[in-house]
C-alpha positions as CSV (number, residue, x, y, z in Angstrom):
1,M,-4.0,5.5,17.2
2,Q,-7.5,4.6,18.3
3,A,-6.9,1.1,16.9
4,I,-4.2,0.4,19.5
5,P,-5.7,-1.6,22.3
6,A,-5.8,0.2,25.7
7,H,-4.9,-2.9,27.6
8,L,-1.4,-2.8,26.1
9,Y,-0.9,0.6,27.8
10,E,-2.4,-0.7,31.0
11,A,-0.1,-3.7,31.1
12,A,2.9,-1.5,30.4
13,A,2.0,0.9,33.2
14,L,1.6,-2.0,35.6
15,D,5.1,-3.2,34.5
16,G,6.4,0.3,35.3
17,A,6.9,1.7,31.8
18,T,7.2,5.5,31.5
19,G,5.3,7.5,28.9
20,R,8.3,7.6,26.7
21,Q,8.9,3.9,26.9
22,Q,5.2,3.2,26.1
23,F,5.5,5.4,23.0
24,W,8.7,3.7,21.7
25,R,7.7,0.2,22.5
26,I,3.9,0.2,21.9
27,T,2.7,3.2,19.9
28,F,5.6,3.6,17.5
29,P,5.8,-0.1,16.4
30,L,2.1,-0.4,16.0
31,L,1.9,2.8,13.9
32,R,4.7,1.7,11.6
33,P,2.6,0.1,8.9
34,V,0.4,3.2,8.6
35,S,3.4,5.5,8.5
36,L,5.0,3.4,5.8
37,I,2.0,3.3,3.5
38,T,1.6,7.1,4.0
39,L,5.2,7.6,3.0
40,L,4.8,5.3,0.0
41,L,1.7,7.0,-1.3
42,G,3.4,10.4,-0.8
43,L,6.4,9.3,-2.7
44,V,4.4,7.9,-5.6
45,Y,2.4,11.1,-5.8
46,T,5.5,13.2,-5.7
47,L,7.0,11.1,-8.6
48,K,3.9,11.5,-10.8
49,V,2.9,15.1,-10.0
50,F,2.6,16.9,-13.3
51,D,-0.4,19.2,-13.6
52,I,0.3,21.7,-10.8
53,I,4.0,22.1,-11.8
54,W,3.2,22.4,-15.5
55,I,0.4,24.9,-15.0
56,M,2.3,27.1,-12.5
57,T,5.9,27.1,-13.8
58,R,6.3,24.8,-16.8
59,G,9.3,23.4,-15.0
60,G,10.4,26.6,-13.4
61,P,13.1,29.1,-14.2
62,N,16.1,27.2,-15.5
63,G,14.5,23.9,-14.7
64,A,14.2,24.5,-10.9
65,S,10.9,22.6,-10.5
66,T,11.3,20.0,-13.2
67,T,10.3,16.5,-12.2
68,L,10.5,13.3,-14.1
69,A,6.9,13.7,-15.3
70,T,7.4,17.3,-16.7
71,W,10.8,16.3,-18.2
72,S,9.1,13.3,-20.0
73,Y,6.3,15.6,-21.3
74,R,8.8,18.2,-22.5
75,L,10.9,15.6,-24.3
76,G,7.9,13.9,-25.9
77,F,5.6,16.8,-26.7
78,G,7.1,20.1,-25.7
79,N,9.8,20.7,-28.4
80,L,9.4,21.7,-32.0
81,L,10.7,18.3,-33.0
82,P,9.2,15.9,-30.5
83,E,11.4,13.1,-29.3
84,F,9.0,10.3,-28.4
85,G,11.7,7.8,-27.6
86,P,13.5,9.7,-24.9
87,G,10.2,10.9,-23.5
88,A,9.0,7.3,-23.2
89,A,12.3,6.2,-21.6
90,V,11.9,8.8,-18.9
91,G,8.3,7.7,-18.4
92,N,9.5,4.1,-18.0
93,L,12.1,5.3,-15.5
94,L,9.3,6.9,-13.5
95,I,7.4,3.6,-13.5
96,V,10.5,1.7,-12.4
97,L,11.1,4.1,-9.5
98,A,7.5,3.8,-8.3
99,L,7.8,0.0,-8.6
100,V,11.1,-0.1,-6.6
101,A,9.4,2.1,-3.9
102,G,6.5,-0.4,-3.7
103,L,8.9,-3.3,-3.5
104,V,10.8,-1.6,-0.7
105,Y,7.5,-1.1,1.1
106,I,6.5,-4.7,0.8
107,R,10.0,-5.8,2.0
108,T,9.8,-3.6,5.1
109,Q,6.4,-5.0,5.9
110,R,7.7,-8.5,6.4
């Protein structure tokens, strides 16, 4: 918020804008790129999180905390007879979802 120029708020105040109007017409639009990149990075981290979930619950009771990463690991390495193909397929799905999220981010930035 420190990067938003003060003269924009001064001009809005001279034009009679209230504090709420200044937020919705100046602050919010100028913070949109930062908010979107934060959401994208949070989504990508959420998609790829593995270590904490695996160490704490191994997917949880009855799969309650299973994510795509833990499911891929369990398919590929966790069974007595590992199924590398389905594990790799879930890993590819994970990559595609992260790619789609990135493309949506790029699209919204235009």
